C-alpha positions in Angstrom: 89.1 -1.6 17.7 86.3 -1.0 15.2 88.0 2.2 14.0 91.2 0.3 13.3 89.4 -2.5 11.4 87.6 0.2 9.3 90.8 2.0 8.5 92.6 -1.3 7.5 89.6 -2.2 5.3 89.8 1.1 3.6 93.5 0.7 3.0 92.9 -2.8 1.5 90.2 -1.5 -0.8 92.4 1.4 -1.9 95.3 -1.0 -2.6 93.0 -3.3 -4.7 91.8 -0.3 -6.7 95.3 0.9 -7.3 96.4 -2.6 -8.4 93.5 -2.8 -10.9 94.4 0.6 -12.3 98.0 -0.6 -12.8 96.8 -3.8 -14.5 94.8 -1.7 -16.9 97.8 0.5 -17.7 100.0 -2.6 -18.3 97.3 -4.1 -20.6 97.3 -0.9 -22.5 101.1 -0.7 -22.9 101.5 -2.9 -26.0 98.7 -1.1 -27.8 100.3 2.3 -27.0 103.5 1.0 -28.5 101.7 -0.5 -31.5 99.8 2.7 -32.4 102.5 5.2 -31.5 102.5 7.9 -34.2 99.7 6.2 -36.2 96.8 8.1 -37.6 93.4 7.4 -36.1 90.3 8.9 -37.7 87.2 9.3 -35.5 83.8 10.2 -36.7 81.4 11.6 -34.0 77.9 12.9 -34.5 74.3 12.1 -34.1 72.4 12.7 -30.9 75.4 11.8 -28.8 77.3 14.8 -29.8 74.6 17.0 -28.3 75.0 15.4 -24.9 77.6 17.3 -22.8 78.7 14.3 -20.8 79.1 12.0 -23.7 80.9 14.7 -25.7 83.3 15.3 -22.8 84.1 11.6 -22.5 84.8 11.3 -26.3 87.0 14.3 -26.3 88.9 13.0 -23.2 89.5 9.8 -25.1 90.9 11.7 -28.1 93.1 13.9 -25.8 94.4 10.7 -24.1 95.2 9.2 -27.5 97.0 12.4 -28.4 99.2 12.4 -25.3 99.8 8.6 -25.7 101.6 9.5 -29.0 98.9 8.8 -31.5 97.6 11.1 -34.2 93.8 11.4 -33.7 91.7 13.2 -36.3 88.1 14.1 -35.4 85.5 14.4 -38.2 82.1 15.5 -36.7 78.5 15.6 -37.8 75.9 17.8 -36.2 72.5 16.7 -37.2 70.7 17.8 -34.0 72.3 21.3 -34.3 71.2 21.6 -37.9 67.7 20.4 -37.1 67.3 22.9 -34.3 68.3 25.8 -36.6 65.9 24.6 -39.3 63.1 24.2 -36.9 63.6 27.8 -35.6 63.3 28.9 -39.2 60.1 26.9 -39.6 61.7 24.8 -42.4 60.9 21.1 -42.7 63.6 18.5 -43.3 63.8 14.9 -44.2 66.4 12.1 -45.0 66.6 9.6 -47.8 68.8 6.5 -47.2 70.5 8.3 -44.3 71.3 11.4 -46.4 69.8 14.8 -45.6 67.7 16.4 -48.4 69.6 19.6 -48.9 68.5 22.6 -51.0 70.5 25.8 -51.2 68.9 27.4 -48.1 69.4 24.3 -46.1 73.0 24.1 -47.2 73.6 27.5 -45.7 72.2 26.4 -42.4 74.2 23.2 -42.5 77.4 25.2 -43.0 76.6 27.7 -40.2 75.5 25.0 -37.7 78.6 22.9 -38.3 80.9 25.9 -38.1 79.5 26.8 -34.7 79.8 23.2 -33.4 83.3 22.9 -34.8 84.4 26.0 -32.8 82.7 24.5 -29.7 84.5 21.2 -30.1 87.9 22.9 -30.5 87.3 25.0 -27.4 86.3 22.0 -25.3 89.3 20.0 -26.5 91.7 22.8 -25.6 90.0 23.0 -22.1 90.8 19.4 -21.5 94.4 20.1 -22.3 95.4 19.4 -25.9 96.0 21.6 -28.8 93.3 21.4 -31.5 92.6 23.2 -34.7 89.2 23.6 -36.4 88.9 22.9 -40.1 86.1 23.0 -42.7 86.3 20.7 -45.7 85.4 23.7 -47.9 88.7 25.4 -47.1 92.2 24.6 -48.6 90.7 22.0 -50.9 90.5 19.7 -48.0 87.3 18.1 -49.2 86.6 18.6 -52.9 83.0 17.5 -53.4 81.7 15.6 -56.4 79.3 17.9 -58.3 75.9 16.2 -58.5 72.5 17.0 -59.9 70.3 14.8 -57.8 66.8 16.1 -57.9 65.8 13.8 -55.0 68.2 15.3 -52.5 67.9 18.8 -54.1 71.4 18.8 -55.5 73.5 19.9 -52.5 74.3 16.4 -51.1 77.6 14.9 -52.3 80.6 12.7 -51.6 84.2 13.6 -51.5 85.9 13.5 -54.9 89.4 14.3 -53.6 91.0 15.0 -50.3 94.0 17.4 -50.0 95.9 16.4 -46.9 98.4 19.3 -46.9 97.1 21.1 -43.8 96.3 17.8 -42.1 99.9 16.6 -42.5 101.2 19.8 -41.0 98.9 19.6 -38.0 99.7 16.0 -37.3 103.4 16.5 -37.6 103.1 19.0 -34.7 100.7 16.8 -32.6 97.8 19.2 -33.0 94.4 17.5 -33.2 92.5 18.4 -36.4 88.7 18.8 -35.9 86.9 18.7 -39.2 83.5 19.9 -40.4 82.3 17.8 -43.4 81.3 20.6 -45.8 82.9 20.2 -49.2 83.3 22.6 -52.1 82.7 21.5 -55.6 84.5 22.5 -58.8 81.5 24.7 -59.5 82.3 26.7 -56.4 79.2 25.6 -54.5 79.2 24.2 -51.0 78.0 20.6 -50.6 76.7 18.6 -47.6 78.9 15.6 -47.2 77.8 12.8 -44.9 80.3 12.7 -42.0 80.8 9.0 -42.3 81.7 9.4 -46.0 84.0 12.3 -45.2 85.8 10.4 -42.4 86.3 7.3 -44.6 87.9 9.3 -47.4 90.0 11.3 -45.0 91.1 8.1 -43.3 92.1 6.6 -46.7 94.0 9.7 -47.8 96.2 9.9 -44.6 96.6 6.1 -44.5 95.0 5.8 -41.1 95.6 2.8 -39.0 92.0 2.8 -37.9 88.7 4.4 -38.7 86.4 4.6 -35.7 82.7 5.4 -36.2 80.9 6.4 -32.9 77.2 5.6 -33.0 74.3 5.2 -30.6 74.2 1.4 -30.8 76.6 -1.4 -29.7 77.8 -2.1 -33.3 76.6 -4.4 -36.0 74.0 -6.8 -34.6 72.2 -9.8 -36.0 69.1 -8.6 -34.2 69.0 -4.8 -33.8 67.0 -5.2 -30.6 69.3 -7.7 -29.0 72.8 -6.4 -27.9 73.8 -10.0 -27.2 73.7 -10.6 -31.0 76.6 -8.2 -31.6 79.2 -9.3 -34.1 82.6 -8.8 -32.5 84.5 -9.0 -35.8 83.5 -9.1 -39.5 85.4 -9.3 -42.8 84.5 -7.3 -45.8 82.7 -10.2 -47.3 80.8 -10.7 -44.1 79.6 -7.1 -44.3 78.6 -7.3 -47.9 76.7 -10.5 -47.2 74.8 -9.1 -44.2 73.8 -6.1 -46.4 72.5 -8.5 -49.1 70.4 -10.5 -46.6 69.2 -7.2 -45.0 70.6 -7.9 -41.6 72.4 -4.6 -42.1 69.8 -2.1 -43.1 68.6 1.5 -42.5 70.9 3.9 -40.8 73.7 1.2 -40.4 74.2 1.0 -44.2 76.0 4.4 -44.5 78.3 3.4 -41.6 79.3 0.1 -42.9 79.6 1.5 -46.4 82.0 4.1 -45.0 84.0 1.2 -43.4 84.1 -0.6 -46.8 85.3 2.6 -48.5 88.1 3.0 -45.9 89.2 -0.6 -45.9 89.2 -0.8 -49.7 91.6 2.2 -49.6 94.6 2.3 -47.3 92.9 1.9 -43.8 93.9 -1.3 -41.9 90.8 -1.7 -39.6 87.5 0.0 -39.0 85.4 0.0 -35.8 81.7 0.7 -35.1 81.2 1.4 -31.4 78.6 3.0 -29.0 79.6 6.5 -28.0 77.3 6.2 -25.0 79.6 3.7 -23.3 81.9 5.7 -21.1 85.4 5.9 -22.7 84.3 3.5 -25.5 87.3 4.3 -27.7 89.9 3.6 -25.0 88.2 0.3 -24.3 88.2 -0.6 -28.0 91.8 0.4 -28.7 93.7 -0.3 -25.4 92.2 -3.5 -24.1 92.5 -7.1 -25.2 88.7 -7.8 -25.4 87.5 -4.5 -26.9 83.9 -3.6 -27.5 81.7 -2.9 -30.5 82.3 -4.4 -34.0 85.6 -4.4 -35.8 85.7 -4.8 -39.6 88.9 -6.1 -41.1 90.3 -6.2 -44.6 90.2 -10.0 -45.0 87.8 -10.5 -47.8 86.6 -14.1 -46.9 83.4 -14.9 -45.1 84.0 -16.0 -41.5 82.1 -18.3 -39.1 80.4 -15.2 -37.7 77.9 -15.1 -40.6 77.6 -18.8 -41.4 73.9 -19.9 -41.7 72.7 -16.3 -42.1 
């Protein structure tokens, strides 16, 4: 008797689980239709990219998007990898306003570390089951860097001047996932260290992406950085600019929202800042009604979200 009851209970639990899974799939259906064949640019970096479990979940999400008919493009940073190489060399490093101070020797290390990580990400994506192709911004004029002479950052930190999408267009037409290292080449022939957020924003604009997704180690934009409950679900461009002015957005979040502004002022429809540490964060943001993180939209008017701040 007890065995029969136990078996019946297990069957009911399995049925409930199956129903919940089917409900999730049905909820995702209109989003799969909406974003079919749309370009989605994802930036992934920071400490999260060094965590094998987080990295696997992010790549699984990207592969899922690929098989659901979307065109994901991954732009990656690699700060921890770069730092590790510099430490082994006994070379100190520092950041100014979120930008790595980069002299010629450091630039060589940046390029080497990002190239190694790029190959690893391509291999891991293929292992999950999708076709991927590694690219560096320094090749094929993908990222032409603006030549700068900034003594503060030692002259080898830059922003994209132009983006040549020729090779990206070819890969996306054949449903191959481009994985891009954000090293640019200037007209002077030198390599430049481009912040991955900046690179992703300019690439997103160049390929007219539907979305730019920045994966971070926080929930999104928050009124109080120590209180996840103060998260802003949705902000307009004017909201973001106001929050920067009143210093609610500060520090390491500034380069991220600045990248969102760049993308939205170009041809990108929507930007998202979400926490990579949340399992399958991108799928939750893209394929569910509620979503997570902070979305930033093109609407230029202030919203109720920032009233009184």
